[in-house]
N, C-alpha and C positions, 0 to 999 in steps of 0.2 A: 792121481785125480786129474781130470781134464780141466783146462783153464775155464771153460764155460761153467762147469759145476762149481769151481772155486768162486767165480764171480757171482753166481746165483746165491751161494751161501753167504757171501759178504753182503750182498744186497739185502738178504733176509735179516741179517744182524743189524744193519743200519736202519731198516724200517722199524725194527723193534723199539728203537729209541723214541718213536713218536706214539707208542702205545698209550702213554698217559693222557694224550689228548682225547681219546675216545673212552677212557675208563669211567666207571661210575662216579668216582671221586676226583674227576679231572680238575675241578676248581681247587680242591685241597692240595693236589699234587703241584699245581701251578704256583700256589702261594708258597709252598715249601721251597720250590726251586727259585722263586724270587728272593726268598730269604738268603739263599746261597749267593745269588747275584749281588745283593746288597752288601754282604760280607766281602765278596770278592773285590767290589769297588773300594773297600776300606783296607785292602791287602790282608784280609783274613781268609784263609783257605779252608781249614779244618773246622767243622762245626759239630756240636752234639745236639741231641734233641732238645735239651733245656735251653740252649743258646738260640736255637731256631724259634722256640716258643717266645723268648724275650724279644727277638727281632720282629716277629709277627705282631706282638702286642704293641709295638711302636709304629709299625708301618701299615699293617693290614686293617681293613674295616672291621667293625665290631663283630659282624656275622661270620667273618673268615678267620678269626683268631682261634688257634688250636693249643691244646695243652701238650706237654712233653709225652704223656702217655698216648695221646692220639697221633702224635707225629712219628713215634717209633715204628709202627707197622708201615706207614707211608714211606719211610726211609728204606726199610727192607725191600719193599716192592720196587722202588726206584733203583735200588742196587741190583735187583734181579733183572731189571730192564737195561742195566748197564749205563744208566745216566749218571749214577754216582759210584764212586769208589769207596770202599770201606776199609778201615784200618783200626787197630787196637791201640789205645793210649792208656797205659796203666798209670801214668802220672796224674791223670784226672781223677782217679779213685780216691775218695776221702776216707772210706772205711773198707774193712776186709770184705764185707758183703758186696760192696760195689765192685771190688776187684774180682770177686768170683763171678759176678754177673756180667762179665765181659763188657767193659765200658768202651763202646765203639764210637768212633768219630767218622764223619763222612766228608767227601769233597767231590766237586764236579770231575767227571771224566772228560777227556778232551773232546770226544765225539758227543758226549752228553751236553756239554756247554754249547756246542754248535747247534744241536737240535733245539735246545731251549731258546737260543737267540733267534733261530729261524721262526719259532712259534711267536715269540714276542714281537718280532718285526712285522709279522702278518697281523697280529692283534692291534698293533699301534700304528699301522700304516694308514695314511689318508689316501684312498683310492682316487679321489678327485683332485689331488695335489699334483699337477703335471705341468711342466713347462719345458721349453727348448733353451738350452744353454748357449746363447750366441756370444756371451761375453768372454768365453774361454778361448775363442778363436785368436784374438791378438796375443793372449798368453801362450798359446801353442806356438805361434810364429816367433815370439821372443825366445822361448825355450829352445826352439830349433837352432836359432843363430847362436845362442850360448852353448848348445851342445857341440856345434861345429868348432867353436873357439876352444872349448875344453878338450876336444880331440886333437886339435893342433898343438895344444900345450901339454898333451899326454897326462892330463889330470884325471886319473881313474875314478877317484871318489866323486868328483864333480860330474863326470860322465854318468856314473851310476845313479846319482841323485836326479839328474835331469831326465834320464831314461825312465826312471821310476815315476817321476811326475808326469811325463808325457803319456805313459801307459795308463796311469790311473785317471788322468784328466780325459783322455780320449774314451776310455771305457765308461766313465760317468756320462759323457756326452752322448754316447751311443745308447746307454741304458735309459737316460732321460728322454731321448728322442723316441725310442720304441714305446716307452710308457705313455708319452704324450699322444702319439698317434693311435695307441690302443684306446685311450680314454676318448679321443676325438671320434674314433670309429663307433664307439658305444653311443656317443652323443648324437651322431648322425643317424644311426640305425634305430635308436630307441623310439618307442611310441609314448613314453611317459613324459617327455620334455614338454614344458608349457611355453607358449609364445612369450610370456612375460619374462621368464627366467633366461630364455635364450637371447632375447633382444637386449637385456641388460648387459650381457657380456660379449655380444657379437663384435662390437667395434674394437675392444681390447684384444679379442682373439685374432681377428684378421690383422690388426697392426702387429701383433706379436709374431705371427707367422711370416708376414711380409718382411719385417725387419730381419728375422733370422735368415730368410732366403736371400735377401740382399747382402747381408754380411757373409754368408757362406759363398755366394758368387764372387765377392771381392777377395776373400782371403784364400779360397781354394787354390788359385794359380800361384799365389805367393808362397803358400805352404808346400806346394809341389816343387817350386824352385828351391825353397829352403832344404827340402829333403835331398834334392840333387847336390846341394852344396855340402851337406853332411856326408853323403856317400863319397863325394870327391876327396874328402879328407882321409878316407880309408875306413870302410865299414867293418872289415874283418878285425882291424886293430881296435876299433871302437868296441866291438862286441867282446873281444878278449879282455880289454881293460875293465869293462863293466862287470864281466864274470869274475875277475879277480877281486874287485871291490865289493861284490855281492856278499851279503851277510848271512845267507842261508847255509849254515855250517853242515847240514845233513846232506847236501848235494856237493859232488866234486866239481871242479872247475869246468870239465867238459860238459856236464849236465847243465850247469848254469849258462854256459855259452850257447848251448843248443836252445835253451829256453829263451834267452834274450834275442837270439837270431830269429826265432819264430815270432816273437813279439814285434821286432822291428819290421819283419815282412808284413805283418798285419797292419802296423801303423803306416807303412809306406803305401799299402794297397788302399788305405782310406783316401789318399789324395792323389796318387799316381795311378792312372788307369793302365791295366794290362792290355795287350794286343787284342782287339775286337771285343773288349769288355769295358763296362763303365766302372769308374771308381766308386767307393762307398759314399764319398761326398756328393758325387753326381746323382747317385741313387737317392740320397737323402734330399737333395734339392728337387728332384722330380717328385718325390713323395710329398714334399711341402707344397708344391704347386698343385698337385692333385687334391691335397687336403683343403687348400684354399678354394678350389672349385667346388668341392663337396660342401663346404660351409656356406658358400654363396648359393648353392642349390637348395640347401636346407633353409637359408634365409628367405629365398623366394617362396618356398612352400609355406613357411610360417606366415609370411606377409599375405599370401593368397588366402590362407586359412582365416586370418584375422579380418580380411576384407569380405570374404564370402560367408563366414560364420559356419562353415562346414569343415569338419576334420574327421580323421579316422575314428577318433573316440566318439564323436557325436553320431557318426554313421552306425557304429556298433551298438551304441545305446538305443538308437532308433530301431535297429533290427531286432535287438533283444525285446523291445516293446511289442513288435509285431509277433514274435514267438509267444510271448506271454498272453497276448490277446487272441490267439487262434482258438476257435470254438471247439475243435476236436483234435485228436491225436493225428488223424489222417491229414488234416489241414496243415499241421506243423510239419509232417513229413513232406508234404507237397511244397511247402515254403522252403524247406531245407534243400530239396533237389533243385528248385528254381534258382536259389541264391548261389549255392556252391557247385552246382552242375555235377554232382556225384550220383550217378545212377548205377544200375546193376551192370557189372562188367560183362562183356559179350562172351568171354571164354569160360564163364562159370557153368554154362550148360553143356560144355563139351565133355566127352568121356575119354578115358585113356585107351590107346590102341589095343592093349592087352587087358581085357576086363578081368582075367583070372588073377593078375598081379594086383591091380588097383580096381576093386569092384565099385560099381556105381552107388552102392549102399553106404560107402565110407563118407563121412562128413568132410567137406572141403577144408575144415579147420585142421584135420589130421592128414589128408591126402597131399602128396607132393604136387606142385604145379604141373599142368599139362603144357607141353610145348605147342605153340601155335605159329601160324605163318605171319609174316610181316604185313601181308595184304589184309588179313583178317583183323589184325590189331589196329592198323591205321585207317582202314576204310569200312570195316564191318562186312566186307564181301568175302565169300568163300573163294580161295584161289582156284583158277582154272588150270588144268594140266597143260604142260608145254614147257619150252625152254625159258629160262629167266630173261627178262627184258634187258636190253643193252644199257649200260650206264652211260649217260650223256656227259661228255667232257668237252670243254671248249679249249682244246690245247692251243689252237691258233691265237686266240685272244690272250691267253696266259703268256705265250711266247712273245707276242708283240708288246705286251706291257713290260715284260722283263727286259726286252731289248731297248725299249724307250727309257726305262730306269737306268740301265747301264750307260746309254748314250748321254743322259743328263749328268751322271757321275763323271764320265770321261770329259765332257765339256767343262764342268766345274773345275776339275783337276787341271785341265789345260789352261783355263783362265787364271787359276791360282799360280801356276808355274810361270805364266806370262807376266804377272805382277811382280813375282820375285826376280825374274831375269831382266826385265825392261824397266821396272820402277813405275811409279804412279804420276810422275811429273813430266812436263815437256811433251805430252802427247794426249790424245783423246782416248779414254777407255771405252771399250765396246760394252754391250749390255751384260754379257756374262762376267766380264772383269768388274763392272760396276756392282753387280750383285754380290760377288765375293768380297769386294772392298767394303761394302756397307755392312756385311756380316762380320768381318774382322773388326771394323771400327766400333760396332755395337758391343762386341765382347770386350774390347779394350776400354771403352768408356765406362762400361759397367763395373770393371775392376779398378777404376781410377779413384784414388783416395788422396785427399789433401792432408798434409802433415805440417803443422806449424806455419801455415800460410803458403806452403810450397806444395806442388803436385809432383809426385814421383813418376818416373817413366813406367808405363804399363804396357802389357802385351795382350794380344788375342790371337788364337790359332784356329785354323780351319783348312781342310783339304790339303794338308801337308805343308802349309806355309804359316809364317808367324808375322804379325804386324806389330811394330813397336811404335808407340805414341809417346812423344817427348815434347818438352817445351821448346819454343823457338823465339828468337828475338823479333821476328816479323811474322805476319800472317802469310799463309800459303793457300794456293788455289789448285784444285784438281779438276781437269776437264773430263767429264763423263758423258756417256750417251744420253743421260737424263738432264744434263745441264752442268753448271759450275758448282763445285763443292768448296765453299770458303771455310777455312780452318783458322780460328782466331788464335794467333801465336802458338800454333801447334805444327809439328813436323811428323810426317809419316815415313816409315821405312818397312818394306816387305822383304822377308828373306825366307829361304826354304829351310824347313825344320830338318836338322841333321838326325838321322836314325842311328841309334847305337846298336 
């Protein structure tokens, strides 16, 4: 049997697990499964229909309680859907009649429990409960340093614990960010939001996103450096030690090592950008800034609506009043065409080139569409015979813009290399060097964090060079084309980034 056929059959079996959600007695099935989940929490796996009835009598509402006779057919159906596994327990039979009546007990199947938990998670989820997890960033940084130390000490168990925590923390952070921006997108696009409900939460929402963006900007370079430190201790040895300490007994060491290698590659890609690509942290930061702009735009619309008293809802209500007050049906059609601009399409009156294949008597609901020219579709004029018109291209302007862009990039790179080779002190920087220096200084100051009253050295990189900003006993001055740049007890050092 082909792999695609096997995959299709497996998918069909898995989808069968959710059949109880659309069945006629879906509420009864759900409460029976909840009884199994309650027993599972108390370390009881096997249940009989009478025990399920007792559990429902304690936990279910009065309208959802079932008798053992009613539960029996439900258990058999859940067994046929493969949510439950059935076995025979003769020790539970108190009489010979019960023994002959096949005293069955049931328990969750592995796939059945996952399907039930998926349904319960959906039913119990709060779709408006969304937030960005900025507090995990310092925890990720601390775990990175501890992971490097554990690899130096060859502590396999500690490496496995730290890698597992890093993987789960980063996965939760990505999931929460995706959920947050999904909810935020619904908030921005919806027409049901009221000005009052939005204005109550807009300050907290903007503050939350700005704090997350600021923390992500500060910690992303530090996490990238921490990842480089971990890899310098020997990433292959780290993966091998984690695989040996991994507790998944149904996978051999090679499979575990391949899994952890893929997870580490994904974790590294989060904070270390590949060549000509953005890292996931940079994408998340850009998404946060775009979301802030979208919320500010929504705030402006809401404010204008409150000031003018006109909103989409009031406009639609006013339009609906016009429709209801039209004297005749023809007047309503005329109003519809005037408002929405939907008239009779021009190509409906055309006929098919071969009327024997598509006769004109066939309704346009059934007939295939007729191909028309672009001129007729865009202008309503019948195209004249002749050669097609020449497409107008401004290749000269495109080439000049591209050359100008490349020249600006070369000039910026040359200015950056000049800063790295000559330094920033004891000379006057030209305009290009000043622009690069200010950009590097902005990135370094953004990532600067005070710890216990002291400020650690920070860096910022751009155009192939890196600026290191560190404390100094005295203030320094940089002469630039725009004037003097005074740095209060700070020292600047620009060096070229070494490419591996």
